[in-house]
Structure formats: structure tokens, C-alpha cells
MIDOSE-1310 file (N, C-alpha, C; in nm, 2 decimals, decimal comma, always signed):
residues 73
xxxx	+8,22/+9,08/+2,22/+8,27/+9,06/+2,36/+8,37/+8,95/+2,37; +8,48/+8,98/+2,44/+8,59/+8,89/+2,45/+8,56/+8,78/+2,54; +8,64/+8,67/+2,53/+8,62/+8,56/+2,62/+8,63/+8,59/+2,77; +8,73/+8,68/+2,80/+8,75/+8,72/+2,94/+8,62/+8,79/+2,99
xxxx	+8,56/+8,87/+2,91/+8,44/+8,95/+2,95/+8,33/+8,85/+2,97; +8,31/+8,75/+2,88/+8,20/+8,66/+2,90/+8,22/+8,57/+3,02; +8,35/+8,53/+3,05/+8,37/+8,45/+3,17/+8,34/+8,53/+3,29; +8,39/+8,66/+3,29/+8,36/+8,74/+3,41/+8,21/+8,76/+3,43
xxxx	+8,14/+8,78/+3,33/+7,99/+8,80/+3,34/+7,92/+8,68/+3,39; +7,96/+8,56/+3,34/+7,89/+8,44/+3,38/+7,94/+8,39/+3,52; +8,06/+8,40/+3,55/+8,11/+8,35/+3,68/+8,13/+8,45/+3,79; +8,11/+8,58/+3,75/+8,13/+8,69/+3,85/+8,27/+8,68/+3,91
xxxx	+8,37/+8,66/+3,84/+8,51/+8,65/+3,89/+8,57/+8,79/+3,87; +8,64/+8,84/+3,97/+8,70/+8,97/+3,96/+8,80/+8,98/+3,85; +8,81/+9,10/+3,78/+8,89/+9,11/+3,66/+9,04/+9,07/+3,69; +9,09/+9,10/+3,81/+9,23/+9,06/+3,84/+9,25/+8,91/+3,84
xxxx	+9,15/+8,84/+3,89/+9,16/+8,70/+3,89/+9,15/+8,64/+3,75; +9,07/+8,69/+3,66/+9,06/+8,65/+3,52/+9,20/+8,67/+3,46; +9,26/+8,78/+3,47/+9,39/+8,81/+3,41/+9,49/+8,71/+3,46; +9,49/+8,68/+3,59/+9,59/+8,59/+3,65/+9,57/+8,45/+3,60
xxxx	+9,45/+8,41/+3,58/+9,42/+8,27/+3,53/+9,47/+8,26/+3,38; +9,44/+8,36/+3,30/+9,49/+8,36/+3,16/+9,64/+8,36/+3,15; +9,70/+8,44/+3,23/+9,85/+8,45/+3,23/+9,91/+8,32/+3,28; +9,85/+8,25/+3,38/+9,90/+8,12/+3,43/+9,89/+8,02/+3,32
xxxx	+9,78/+8,01/+3,25/+9,76/+7,91/+3,14/+9,85/+7,94/+3,03; +9,88/+8,06/+3,00/+9,97/+8,09/+2,89/+10,11/+8,05/+2,93; +10,15/+8,07/+3,05/+10,28/+8,03/+3,10/+10,30/+7,88/+3,09; +10,20/+7,81/+3,13/+10,20/+7,66/+3,13/+10,22/+7,61/+2,99
xxxx	+10,14/+7,67/+2,89/+10,16/+7,63/+2,75/+10,29/+7,66/+2,70; +10,35/+7,78/+2,73/+10,48/+7,82/+2,69/+10,59/+7,72/+2,74; +10,57/+7,68/+2,87/+10,67/+7,59/+2,93/+10,67/+7,45/+2,86; +10,55/+7,41/+2,81/+10,54/+7,28/+2,75/+10,59/+7,28/+2,60
xxxx	+10,58/+7,40/+2,54/+10,61/+7,41/+2,40/+10,76/+7,38/+2,37; +10,79/+7,31/+2,27/+10,92/+7,28/+2,23/+10,93/+7,15/+2,15; +11,04/+7,14/+2,07/+11,06/+7,02/+1,99/+11,20/+6,96/+2,02; +11,20/+6,83/+2,01/+11,33/+6,76/+2,03/+11,35/+6,67/+1,91
xxxx	+11,47/+6,70/+1,84/+11,51/+6,62/+1,72/+11,61/+6,52/+1,76; +11,58/+6,39/+1,75/+11,67/+6,29/+1,79/+11,78/+6,27/+1,69; +11,88/+6,18/+1,72/+11,99/+6,16/+1,63/+11,94/+6,09/+1,50; +12,02/+6,12/+1,40/+11,98/+6,06/+1,27/+12,03/+5,92/+1,27
xxxx	+11,94/+5,83/+1,22/+11,96/+5,69/+1,21/+12,04/+5,65/+1,08; +12,08/+5,53/+1,07/+12,15/+5,49/+0,95/+12,07/+5,51/+0,82; +11,94/+5,49/+0,83/+11,86/+5,51/+0,71/+11,82/+5,66/+0,68; +11,88/+5,75/+0,75/+11,86/+5,89/+0,73/+11,74/+5,95/+0,81
xxxx	+11,66/+5,86/+0,87/+11,54/+5,91/+0,94/+11,58/+5,96/+1,08; +11,50/+6,05/+1,13/+11,52/+6,11/+1,27/+11,39/+6,11/+1,34; +11,39/+6,09/+1,47/+11,27/+6,10/+1,55/+11,25/+6,25/+1,59; +11,13/+6,30/+1,57/+11,09/+6,43/+1,61/+10,98/+6,42/+1,71
xxxx	+10,99/+6,49/+1,83/+10,90/+6,47/+1,93/+10,88/+6,60/+2,01; +10,76/+6,64/+2,05/+10,74/+6,76/+2,13/+10,60/+6,81/+2,12; +10,59/+6,94/+2,17/+10,46/+7,00/+2,17/+10,47/+7,13/+2,09; +10,37/+7,16/+2,01/+10,36/+7,29/+1,94/+10,23/+7,36/+1,96
xxxx	+10,23/+7,49/+1,94/+10,11/+7,57/+1,96/+10,02/+7,56/+1,84; +9,90/+7,61/+1,84/+9,81/+7,59/+1,73/+9,86/+7,66/+1,60; +9,93/+7,78/+1,62/+9,98/+7,85/+1,50/+10,09/+7,77/+1,43; +10,18/+7,71/+1,51/+10,29/+7,63/+1,45/+10,23/+7,51/+1,39
xxxx	+10,12/+7,45/+1,44/+10,06/+7,33/+1,38/+10,01/+7,36/+1,24; +9,95/+7,48/+1,23/+9,90/+7,52/+1,09/+10,02/+7,52/+0,99; +10,13/+7,58/+1,03/+10,25/+7,58/+0,94/+10,30/+7,44/+0,91; +10,30/+7,35/+1,01/+10,35/+7,21/+0,99/+10,25/+7,14/+0,90
xxxx	+10,12/+7,15/+0,92/+10,03/+7,09/+0,83/+10,03/+7,13/+0,69; +10,05/+7,27/+0,67/+10,06/+7,32/+0,53/+10,19/+7,26/+0,47; +10,30/+7,26/+0,54/+10,42/+7,21/+0,48/+10,41/+7,06/+0,45; +10,35/+6,99/+0,54/+10,33/+6,84/+0,52/+10,24/+6,82/+0,39
xxxx	+10,13/+6,90/+0,38/+10,04/+6,88/+0,27/+10,11/+6,91/+0,13; +10,20/+7,01/+0,14/+10,28/+7,05/+0,02/+10,37/+6,93/-0,02; +10,44/+6,87/+0,08/+10,53/+6,76/+0,05/+10,45/+6,64/-0,01; +10,33/+6,61/+0,05/+10,25/+6,50/+0,01/+10,20/+6,52/-0,13
xxxx	+10,16/+6,65/-0,16/+10,12/+6,68/-0,30/+10,23/+6,66/-0,40; +10,35/+6,70/-0,37/+10,46/+6,69/-0,46/+10,49/+6,55/-0,48; +10,48/+6,46/-0,38/+10,51/+6,32/-0,39/+10,41/+6,25/-0,47; +10,29/+6,30/-0,48/+10,18/+6,23/-0,56/+10,19/+6,26/-0,71
x	+10,28/+6,35/-0,74/+10,29/+6,38/-0,89/+10,36/+6,27/-0,96
């Protein structure tokens, strides 16, 4: 049973309202998502700031772990 169906059963919310709430939440997350890369400093470092979704976070963590593992050699 999907999350939408469980919510509908527990809260007795009409199906159209459930769809509207899920779409609104997805739009808000999409609006927040994004990265800003600041200018490069004299030492070569750059500031990275922003919001990423869970899937992108998995990629970032895997890449970061690979870099750390290579540095430990």
C-alpha cells in the first residue's frame, strides 16, 4: 500500500486533496533545490552552498567517500 493510500485511509482525506498536497510539497522542494558555487579564492578553494535532494546527496556522499579513500592511501 502506498503512502498516499495509507494517509487517505487514516485521515479520510479525499483523493484529490492528497494529490494536491503531494504536488505542492514536491514543488516547494524543487524550488529550494539548487547549488551556488562562489568565486575561487587565492588558495584555490571555493565556497559551495545550497540544497540537494536525497538522490543527489547519495551521489555526493559516494564521491566524497571515494576521494577520502584515495587520500588515505
